[in-house]
C-alpha positions as CSV (number, residue, x, y, z in Angstrom):
1,M,14.8,12.0,-23.8
2,P,15.6,15.7,-24.7
3,E,12.7,18.1,-24.8
4,K,11.4,18.7,-28.3
5,P,10.0,22.1,-29.3
6,Y,6.3,22.5,-28.4
7,I,3.9,22.0,-31.3
8,S,0.4,23.3,-30.8
9,G,-2.0,20.6,-29.7
10,T,0.6,18.2,-28.2
11,F,0.9,17.0,-24.6
12,C,3.9,16.8,-22.2
13,R,4.6,13.2,-23.0
14,D,4.8,14.0,-26.7
15,I,7.4,16.7,-26.3
16,G,9.5,14.9,-23.6
17,C,8.8,17.4,-20.8
18,A,11.7,17.6,-18.4
19,H,9.3,17.3,-15.4
20,H,7.3,14.4,-16.7
21,R,9.8,11.8,-15.4
22,A,9.5,13.1,-11.8
23,L,5.7,12.9,-12.0
24,E,5.4,9.5,-13.6
25,S,5.1,7.7,-10.2
26,L,2.4,9.9,-8.9
27,T,-1.4,9.4,-9.4
28,G,-4.6,11.2,-8.9
29,E,-4.8,14.4,-7.0
30,E,-1.2,14.3,-5.9
31,Y,-0.2,14.2,-9.6
32,I,-2.4,17.1,-10.5
33,Q,-1.2,19.3,-7.6
34,K,2.5,18.7,-8.4
35,K,2.0,19.0,-12.1
36,T,0.3,22.4,-11.5
37,V,3.4,23.6,-9.7
38,Y,6.1,22.0,-11.9
39,C,4.5,22.7,-15.3
40,R,2.8,26.1,-14.9
41,D,5.0,27.6,-17.7
42,C,4.7,24.5,-20.0
43,F,2.7,25.2,-23.1
44,A,1.5,21.6,-23.3
45,W,0.1,21.9,-19.7
46,Q,-1.5,25.3,-20.5
47,F,-3.1,23.7,-23.6
48,Y,-4.5,20.8,-21.4
49,N,-5.9,23.3,-18.9
50,W,-7.5,25.4,-21.7
51,L,-9.2,22.3,-23.0
52,K,-10.5,21.4,-19.6
53,E,-11.7,25.0,-18.8
54,N,-13.6,25.2,-22.1
55,N,-15.1,21.7,-22.0
56,W,-13.2,20.6,-25.1
57,R,-11.8,17.1,-25.9
58,V,-9.1,15.9,-28.3
59,V,-10.5,13.2,-30.5
60,K,-8.4,10.9,-32.5
61,T,-9.8,10.4,-36.0
62,A,-9.9,7.1,-37.7
63,P,-8.8,6.6,-41.3
64,E,-11.6,6.8,-43.9
65,M,-13.2,3.5,-44.7
66,S,-16.2,2.5,-46.7
67,A,-19.5,1.7,-45.1
68,K,-19.2,-2.0,-46.2
69,E,-15.8,-2.2,-44.6
70,L,-17.0,-0.6,-41.4
71,A,-20.0,-3.0,-41.3
72,A,-17.6,-5.9,-41.6
73,H,-15.4,-4.6,-38.8
74,I,-18.5,-4.1,-36.6
75,K,-19.5,-7.7,-37.2
76,G,-15.9,-8.9,-36.6
77,I,-15.5,-10.2,-40.1
78,D,-12.5,-9.8,-42.4
79,P,-13.7,-7.2,-45.0
80,V,-11.9,-9.2,-47.8
81,K,-14.1,-12.3,-47.2
82,V,-17.3,-10.3,-47.6
83,E,-16.4,-8.0,-50.4
84,D,-19.1,-9.5,-52.7
85,L,-21.9,-8.9,-50.2
86,T,-24.0,-5.7,-49.7
87,M,-23.8,-3.8,-46.4
88,D,-27.2,-5.1,-45.4
89,E,-26.1,-8.7,-46.0
90,I,-23.0,-8.2,-43.9
91,L,-25.0,-6.7,-41.0
92,C,-27.4,-9.7,-41.2
93,L,-24.6,-12.3,-40.7
């Protein structure tokens, strides 16, 4: 896969980093050590290190849903089947 231009906030896998394939078989400390050498100029790696140094995390947001729909999902119920119930009634099921 050819390398895509870096977009702020993306990671190596997302841009098709040329070094990523050589690192895929490695794990743990060995992966980090080699990645530090191979990817020192990579903006995606620099972004990851910046996040780590500043105690930040990337959080994936979920699509907006109503409280009733969320309650139904929490209880493992299809939201369509309980659309006539209140949120409290759904949570009591």
